[in-house]
ROROFI-939664 format. One record per residue: residue in three letters; x, y, z of N, C-alpha, C, O in turn; residue number from 1. Coordinates in Angstrom, 3 decimals. Layout:
N
> ala;X;Y;Z;X;Y;Z;X;Y;Z;X;Y;Z;NUM
...
//
This chain:
119
> gln;17.639;110.078;93.494;16.650;109.586;94.429;15.714;108.552;93.775;15.044;107.778;94.458;1
> leu;15.690;108.566;92.437;14.955;107.547;91.719;15.926;106.764;90.856;16.794;107.344;90.203;2
> gln;15.780;105.462;90.851;16.641;104.618;90.050;15.787;103.621;89.298;15.026;102.860;89.896;3
> ala;15.920;103.631;87.963;15.132;102.745;87.121;15.991;101.599;86.617;17.214;101.709;86.528;4
> ser;15.332;100.503;86.290;16.016;99.345;85.734;15.048;98.567;84.863;13.836;98.773;84.925;5
> gly;15.597;97.663;84.044;14.763;96.762;83.269;14.713;97.040;81.787;14.102;96.270;81.046;6
> gly;15.328;98.105;81.326;15.327;98.375;79.895;16.187;97.379;79.144;16.918;96.590;79.742;7
> gly;16.089;97.427;77.824;16.895;96.532;77.013;16.347;96.393;75.615;15.511;97.182;75.174;8
> leu;16.831;95.377;74.922;16.437;95.100;73.538;15.495;93.912;73.516;15.768;92.883;74.132;9
> val;14.387;94.055;72.807;13.408;92.979;72.711;12.802;92.990;71.310;12.722;94.037;70.669;10
> gln;12.383;91.835;70.848;11.722;91.761;69.545;10.271;92.203;69.660;9.662;92.120;70.727;11
> ala;9.734;92.671;68.552;8.327;93.059;68.518;7.457;91.890;68.983;7.680;90.740;68.606;12
> gly;6.470;92.210;69.803;5.598;91.187;70.367;6.065;90.676;71.717;5.334;89.967;72.408;13
> gly;7.270;91.033;72.085;7.826;90.577;73.348;7.418;91.453;74.516;6.605;92.367;74.380;14
> ser;8.002;91.152;75.669;7.661;91.849;76.908;8.916;92.313;77.630;9.983;91.711;77.516;15
> leu;8.760;93.378;78.363;9.788;93.862;79.277;9.091;94.367;80.529;7.935;94.790;80.491;16
> arg;9.808;94.315;81.624;9.283;94.862;82.882;10.280;95.887;83.406;11.414;95.552;83.748;17
> leu;9.845;97.130;83.462;10.657;98.186;84.040;10.306;98.321;85.517;9.186;98.041;85.942;18
> ser;11.290;98.755;86.273;11.008;99.048;87.667;11.750;100.300;88.071;12.798;100.625;87.511;19
> cys;11.209;100.993;89.034;11.808;102.227;89.520;11.631;102.265;91.029;10.543;102.016;91.548;20
> ala;12.708;102.579;91.718;12.678;102.641;93.174;13.054;104.029;93.647;14.047;104.603;93.198;21
> ala;12.258;104.563;94.553;12.562;105.847;95.176;13.248;105.601;96.507;12.848;104.723;97.271;22
> ser;14.271;106.372;96.775;15.011;106.199;98.026;15.432;107.556;98.555;15.310;108.575;97.875;23
> gly;15.931;107.547;99.785;16.370;108.799;100.390;15.345;109.321;101.374;14.602;108.552;101.984;24
> ser;15.311;110.640;101.523;14.425;111.268;102.477;13.021;111.373;101.878;12.763;112.229;101.031;25
> ile;12.125;110.502;102.320;10.767;110.455;101.785;9.775;110.464;102.934;9.802;109.586;103.796;26
> phe;8.890;111.472;102.942;7.790;111.469;103.890;6.565;110.808;103.269;5.897;109.988;103.899;27
> ser;6.283;111.181;102.023;5.155;110.570;101.322;5.370;110.714;99.812;6.078;111.605;99.343;28
> ile;4.740;109.815;99.082;4.760;109.857;97.621;3.324;109.864;97.134;2.544;108.980;97.488;29
> thr;2.972;110.839;96.336;1.619;110.927;95.804;1.558;110.150;94.487;1.284;108.950;94.495;30
> asn;1.804;110.798;93.387;1.748;110.128;92.092;3.103;109.533;91.720;4.153;110.080;92.057;31
> met;3.056;108.415;91.029;4.249;107.806;90.439;3.908;107.463;88.999;2.767;107.126;88.683;32
> gly;4.898;107.549;88.137;4.567;107.273;86.748;5.770;107.075;85.867;6.919;107.110;86.307;33
> trp;5.463;106.865;84.604;6.477;106.656;83.579;6.178;107.557;82.384;5.030;107.720;81.971;34
> tyr;7.237;108.127;81.850;7.183;108.904;80.617;8.168;108.278;79.635;9.071;107.542;80.032;35
> leu;7.988;108.573;78.366;8.954;108.147;77.378;9.353;109.336;76.516;8.611;110.307;76.366;36
> gln;10.535;109.227;75.963;11.005;110.234;75.015;11.685;109.517;73.863;12.756;108.930;74.015;37
> ala;11.042;109.579;72.713;11.609;108.986;71.507;12.564;109.986;70.859;12.460;111.187;71.108;38
> pro;13.485;109.508;70.038;14.450;110.416;69.397;13.768;111.532;68.626;12.897;111.278;67.794;39
> gly;14.163;112.761;68.903;13.624;113.905;68.193;12.234;114.327;68.605;11.630;115.197;67.977;40
> lys;11.721;113.711;69.666;10.357;114.041;70.103;10.358;114.508;71.555;11.338;114.334;72.280;41
> glu;9.252;115.097;71.958;9.118;115.561;73.326;8.774;114.399;74.259;8.259;113.366;73.830;42
> arg;9.069;114.593;75.526;8.721;113.604;76.527;7.202;113.542;76.673;6.529;114.573;76.693;43
> glu;6.669;112.318;76.775;5.215;112.176;76.882;4.854;111.120;77.919;5.627;110.204;78.198;44
> leu;3.676;111.274;78.470;3.210;110.370;79.517;2.943;108.980;78.945;2.356;108.839;77.872;45
> val;3.384;107.956;79.679;3.039;106.576;79.351;1.949;106.091;80.295;0.893;105.635;79.857;46
> ala;2.212;106.192;81.592;1.255;105.711;82.581;1.518;106.399;83.906;2.647;106.767;84.228;47
> leu;0.437;106.565;84.670;0.499;107.240;85.952;-0.343;106.463;86.946;-1.381;105.904;86.589;48
> ile;0.107;106.427;88.203;-0.679;105.784;89.245;-0.654;106.684;90.483;0.410;107.128;90.916;49
> thr;-1.824;106.945;91.041;-1.925;107.811;92.213;-1.707;107.011;93.497;-1.578;105.787;93.469;50
> ser;-1.668;107.718;94.606;-1.506;107.039;95.889;-2.704;106.158;96.196;-2.590;105.193;96.952;51
> gly;-3.853;106.485;95.615;-5.027;105.648;95.765;-5.123;104.562;94.714;-6.126;103.853;94.625;52
> glu;-4.067;104.435;93.914;-3.928;103.410;92.886;-4.889;103.586;91.711;-5.227;102.623;91.024;53
> thr;-5.321;104.818;91.491;-6.013;105.134;90.247;-4.952;105.234;89.157;-3.900;105.842;89.356;54
> thr;-5.236;104.634;88.006;-4.264;104.612;86.923;-4.753;105.402;85.718;-5.953;105.570;85.498;55
> asn;-3.788;105.878;84.949;-4.076;106.617;83.726;-3.027;106.203;82.697;-1.832;106.199;82.993;56
> tyr;-3.468;105.857;81.494;-2.559;105.381;80.459;-2.689;106.222;79.190;-3.759;106.743;78.872;57
> ala;-1.577;106.337;78.483;-1.643;106.894;77.142;-2.444;105.937;76.263;-2.380;104.720;76.437;58
> asp;-3.194;106.493;75.325;-4.017;105.641;74.461;-3.178;104.594;73.731;-3.643;103.484;73.474;59
> ser;-1.953;104.954;73.403;-1.108;104.063;72.611;-0.680;102.811;73.369;-0.244;101.840;72.751;60
> val;-0.797;102.816;74.700;-0.338;101.655;75.474;-1.468;100.954;76.213;-1.235;99.923;76.844;61
> lys;-2.664;101.475;76.154;-3.791;100.847;76.846;-3.980;99.409;76.389;-3.974;99.116;75.194;62
> gly;-4.147;98.523;77.353;-4.326;97.115;77.045;-3.026;96.353;76.867;-3.032;95.124;76.800;63
> arg;-1.912;97.067;76.789;-0.599;96.407;76.620;0.315;96.625;77.825;1.074;95.730;78.196;64
> phe;0.246;97.791;78.426;1.111;98.127;79.560;0.280;98.145;80.842;-0.901;98.495;80.828;65
> thr;0.915;97.764;81.942;0.263;97.810;83.242;1.208;98.438;84.259;2.341;97.990;84.438;66
> ile;0.720;99.479;84.917;1.501;100.131;85.960;0.960;99.710;87.320;-0.245;99.527;87.491;67
> ser;1.855;99.559;88.276;1.460;99.239;89.638;2.423;99.936;90.584;3.366;100.594;90.143;68
> arg;2.191;99.795;91.874;3.117;100.379;92.833;3.153;99.553;94.096;2.171;98.914;94.475;69
> asp;4.303;99.577;94.741;4.484;98.917;96.028;4.849;100.017;97.016;5.985;100.490;97.036;70
> asn;3.893;100.415;97.823;4.117;101.546;98.717;5.110;101.212;99.831;5.779;102.106;100.349;71
> ala;5.211;99.950;100.198;6.159;99.565;101.240;7.601;99.705;100.755;8.505;100.019;101.529;72
> lys;7.795;99.465;99.457;9.143;99.516;98.893;9.390;100.778;98.075;10.499;101.004;97.591;73
> asn;8.355;101.596;97.922;8.451;102.818;97.101;8.905;102.511;95.678;9.780;103.182;95.130;74
> thr;8.300;101.497;95.101;8.642;101.124;93.734;7.421;101.246;92.818;6.276;101.178;93.264;75
> val;7.699;101.426;91.534;6.625;101.529;90.548;7.028;100.712;89.317;7.728;101.218;88.440;76
> pro;6.591;99.451;89.251;6.874;98.625;88.081;5.975;98.997;86.909;4.851;99.466;87.088;77
> leu;6.496;98.777;85.708;5.722;98.947;84.495;5.895;97.688;83.661;6.970;97.437;83.117;78
> gln;4.844;96.906;83.563;4.860;95.697;82.751;4.450;96.059;81.327;3.361;96.588;81.102;79
> met;5.323;95.772;80.376;5.073;96.140;78.986;4.977;94.864;78.156;5.954;94.125;78.027;80
> asn;3.813;94.612;77.604;3.568;93.432;76.778;3.258;93.851;75.340;2.960;95.013;75.062;81
> ser;3.334;92.887;74.446;3.019;93.132;73.026;3.736;94.376;72.519;3.126;95.248;71.900;82
> leu;5.014;94.448;72.782;5.789;95.633;72.417;5.880;95.804;70.910;5.935;94.838;70.150;83
> lys;5.895;97.067;70.509;5.958;97.446;69.097;7.217;98.280;68.860;7.729;98.906;69.787;84
> pro;7.708;98.291;67.641;8.892;99.138;67.355;8.683;100.600;67.739;9.631;101.283;68.128;85
> glu;7.460;101.076;67.633;7.199;102.481;67.978;7.235;102.745;69.485;7.140;103.894;69.916;86
> asp;7.371;101.688;70.282;7.570;101.861;71.728;9.020;102.181;72.065;9.337;102.509;73.208;87
> thr;9.899;102.087;71.074;11.314;102.365;71.294;11.512;103.795;71.776;11.084;104.748;71.126;88
> ala;12.167;103.930;72.926;12.360;105.248;73.528;13.180;105.089;74.802;13.445;103.977;75.258;89
> val;13.567;106.212;75.356;14.098;106.232;76.720;12.916;106.442;77.654;12.124;107.367;77.473;90
> tyr;12.807;105.592;78.635;11.701;105.648;79.590;12.202;106.241;80.905;13.233;105.835;81.442;91
> tyr;11.446;107.204;81.401;11.796;107.896;82.636;10.713;107.652;83.681;9.522;107.752;83.384;92
> cys;11.124;107.334;84.894;10.143;107.276;85.966;10.133;108.619;86.690;11.119;109.355;86.698;93
> val;8.994;108.910;87.292;8.812;110.167;88.008;7.967;109.901;89.239;7.072;109.056;89.224;94
> ala;8.255;110.618;90.285;7.473;110.484;91.513;7.293;111.856;92.141;8.221;112.663;92.203;95
> leu;6.082;112.095;92.602;5.765;113.349;93.297;5.964;113.100;94.791;5.166;112.413;95.428;96
> ile;7.034;113.665;95.340;7.498;113.302;96.681;7.477;114.494;97.624;7.858;115.611;97.275;97
> arg;7.013;114.205;98.838;7.123;115.167;99.937;8.210;114.628;100.862;8.099;113.506;101.356;98
> thr;9.260;115.414;101.101;10.390;114.898;101.876;10.258;115.131;103.374;10.899;114.439;104.165;99
> thr;9.434;116.097;103.775;9.184;116.332;105.205;7.695;116.541;105.396;6.986;116.828;104.431;100
> tyr;7.206;116.405;106.620;5.770;116.433;106.863;5.158;117.778;106.527;3.974;117.851;106.197;101
> asn;5.942;118.847;106.604;5.404;120.183;106.339;6.003;120.816;105.085;5.832;122.010;104.842;102
> gly;6.692;120.020;104.306;7.302;120.530;103.083;6.383;120.409;101.890;5.312;119.809;101.977;103
> gly;6.797;120.971;100.793;6.026;120.883;99.564;6.311;119.599;98.814;7.232;118.854;99.150;104
> glu;5.501;119.350;97.787;5.686;118.177;96.945;6.436;118.601;95.683;6.167;119.652;95.101;105
> phe;7.375;117.761;95.281;8.156;118.058;94.081;8.297;116.794;93.240;8.349;115.680;93.761;106
> asp;8.358;116.997;91.935;8.603;115.880;91.030;10.088;115.524;91.035;10.952;116.388;90.886;107
> tyr;10.358;114.249;91.206;11.716;113.728;91.100;11.748;112.767;89.916;10.851;111.940;89.748;108
> trp;12.786;112.886;89.104;12.898;112.086;87.879;14.078;111.123;87.981;15.136;111.459;88.512;109
> gly;13.865;109.931;87.464;14.960;108.995;87.325;15.787;109.337;86.095;15.376;110.175;85.292;110
> pro;16.950;108.702;85.930;17.859;109.035;84.830;17.447;108.468;83.481;18.037;108.838;82.466;111
> gly;16.459;107.588;83.431;16.028;107.041;82.155;16.639;105.692;81.867;17.787;105.420;82.216;112
> thr;15.855;104.857;81.226;16.333;103.545;80.794;15.861;103.315;79.361;14.708;103.586;79.026;113
> leu;16.764;102.814;78.521;16.476;102.678;77.093;15.753;101.369;76.803;16.178;100.292;77.222;114
> val;14.658;101.492;76.083;13.919;100.328;75.585;13.979;100.356;74.064;13.583;101.341;73.441;115
> thr;14.468;99.290;73.473;14.562;99.183;72.027;13.777;97.958;71.575;14.036;96.841;72.024;116
> val;12.817;98.178;70.682;11.996;97.089;70.168;12.317;96.915;68.690;12.094;97.820;67.886;117
> ser;12.836;95.761;68.343;13.217;95.491;66.958;12.063;94.836;66.200;11.267;94.089;66.770;118
> ser;11.992;95.126;64.932;10.890;94.569;64.113;11.257;93.220;63.521;10.452;92.617;62.812;119
//
């Protein structure tokens, strides 16, 4: 139900733009965000954006990454600038989705996209 794109290989100091689109049975989407998982480490929050467009960033990406959302298209882009080798990880998008008007909200995860930053 979530599909991410935009990962790849980039040199340190470069930029990448990830995007994630939610599709299928969607009544509403509350929070949307991105997590990363580096090799041998736990998954951690990169950035989050609420339905009211309040944003929250990990300290390590503040000032370099920008999250936004397009509610008409159910997408959540992540603009990543000034990339560092330590940003190398698999990036996962997540969305808190209600599929029916009286149903509960559940987190849906995309399959992940690999970002590799070379030094």
